[in-house]
N, C-alpha and C positions, 0 to 999 in steps of 0.2 A: 531170366527175364529179356525180353523182347524189347522194352522200351526204349528210346535214344531220347539223347539228350541233344540240344541243336545251340551252339554257339556263333553268335554274330560279332564285330567292333561296336556297335550299338548298343546288345544287349537282346536274347529273343524272352519273352515274359509265355512261357510254358507247362500246360500242369501233365504230372507224373503222378501215376496212380499209385497210392501209399495203403493202409492194415483202415486207414479211420476214412479212404477218398482221398481227394484230388490234392497234392503238395504243389504250392505255384513256386515258382523259381526264376528265378532271371541267370543268361548265364550268356560271358559275356568272352570275348577275347580277349587281350591284355595288346596294349601298344604296339602297332607296326607288326603284329603276328597274324599267318596265317595259321595256325596250328593250335595246338592244346596239348602237344606233348613238349614245351616247354617247359609247361609246370603247371599246379593247380590250387586254385584257394577253394576251402570251403568253407562258409562262415557263417555263423549263430547268432544270430540278432536279441537282446533281452526278451526282460519279462512280458508275454502278451497277455497276460492283466492287466496291465500299465502301461498299458501304450507302446509295445514294442515291439519294432516289424523290419524285416529286411530293408526296408528304407532309412533304421536308423542312422541319425549324423557319425557316431562313432562307426559304426557296421559298412559304410557309403564311404570315410574314411578311406578304412584299412583295405577296402577294395579299390582308392584309387591309385593307393599307395602298389597294391598289386600289378592294375591295370599298366602304371607306369615305369613300371619293372618289367612287361611282356606279356605277364603271365596273364591265365585264366583264371576265372573268379567264377563261383556258383552262390549265388544268394537264396538264399528260402525261407518263405515263412512256417509258423508251426504254425500244430490244428487252431482253426477259429482266426486265424488274421491273414486278413486279403482274401486274396478266393483260397486257401488254405483250408478246406470242409475236416471236418471232425471239434474236439473238442479242446479242451487246456486240457495236458495230461501228468501235468507236476513231475515232469521229467523224463517220468522211463516212456511215454509214448513220443513226447519229440527228439528222445533219442532213439524208437525205433528207428524215426522217419531219417536221421542223421544218416543209420547205420542205410538202409535202404537206400540212399542215393549214393555214399561210397562205395558201395556193390555196384551199382550203374555208370560211376566211373571207373572203375575197374575196369572194371566187362571192352569198355567205347575204349577206355586211353587206360591198358597197361602199365606202359611205358609215360609217362607222365609224372615226374616229383606231388608227389598231395600234402602240401599242411592246412589243417584244422587249427580255424580261432573261431577265437563266441567272445561274444558282452557279456557281464555279468550273470545273469542267468544262462547266457548262450552259453556262455564257459561253464556250466556245472550242468547241459548239456555233451560238451564238446569234450570234457573230462569222461563224464560215464563211459562213451562210444570210444576211448581213442586205445585204451589199453587191447581190445581186442582186434587193433587192426594194425600190427607189424608195418603196412606200407605207408602207412603215415609217417615224415620223415620227420615233424617239428609240431608241436603245440604252442600257442599263442592265446594268452586268458588276459581278458583286459577285465577289470575291476573283478573279477571274480568272489562270491562269498561265501567266503569260503565256512564262516562261523554262524551262521543262516543254516546249509545244506551241507552238516557235517557226515563224514562216509562220505562223498560225491570227490573229497578232492584228496586223493591216495599220498604216499611224502617219496613217491619216485612211478617216476615213466620212461620209455624203453626209449621215446625221440626225447630229445632236448628243447625243454618249455624257458618259452619266454613270458612276464609278468609285467603291466602296466598298469599304477596304482598311484592313485592322486595324493599325496596326503589329508586335503579335506573334504575328503570322502562324504556326503553326507546321506546316504544310502546303507553303506556295508563299514561292518568294522574293518579299515585302513589299517592300523595296525597288525588286528592278524593275521590279514592277509602276510603284511609284510615278512611277520616271524614265522609263519608257511612257508613260505619261496626262499624267506635265509633260512630254514631248517629240511629243505631239498633233497632227499638222496640220490637225487643223479642232476644231471645236469640241469642250472637251471640258471638262463637271468632276470633280473631284477630291474626292471624302468621303474622308476620311483621318480614322481612331479608334484614339487613343492605347490603351493597353493593352491591343490588342484581339487576338484571335483568331480563327482560321480562321472558328469557329465564331457567330460574336458572342454566345458567353455571356455572360450577363447585358450585351448593350450591343442587346440586340433592338430595346428601346424606341427606340434614338437611330435605328438602322439604318430604321425602321418611320420614324421622323419626318422622315429624310433623303431618303428616296423617295417619302413621300405630297410633302413640298415639291416633288419634280424633278415628278414627273407629275402635279400639281392642275391644271398648265397645258396637259394635254393638248386637244388639238383646237382650240387658243386661237392655235396659229404660234410656239408660243416651247416655252421648258424646261418 
């Protein structure tokens, strides 16, 4: 693979060649960092057929937490969103594109600790891919639609899992997600947000804090 990703403090929007055409990505360095080697956050956005994009406010909140901790962030648009080419592919094509980006990051930055995070539909894409990538140090899933995409979310992962779920989610079955997280057979931390809907309206600061606390040990062998 001869493609290269360029990172900068203010972000570089660029196109990467994928199986269905170009993939639009945004690559940013962490605050005060001149290198990607301190850690990488790879972020997946919500459902593309319902307005989801890499500029979704939940996704950018997670990216901002990584930035403030000095970690590089890579966001990208799924097929058919923004400048990304192709058509919606029911998670399978999106997972293929995510895997391509992971391979590219590993080729360019083999020493950089990697953490994967996804919101809603993006959490399903992340869950599909994480098992094939032992180099991923942690998985973070925000409002995962466990009851909708059965078979996408196993009961065990090779890396620590953090789940962030609002109790008043109007889009997915919050209680199903809670039961799944509490029944996990591997390391799992559930962050349960009272009086919080799917998009974390009014609670983005709390989500930021919870996520920042979890990723603050990236590359240090802990949560």
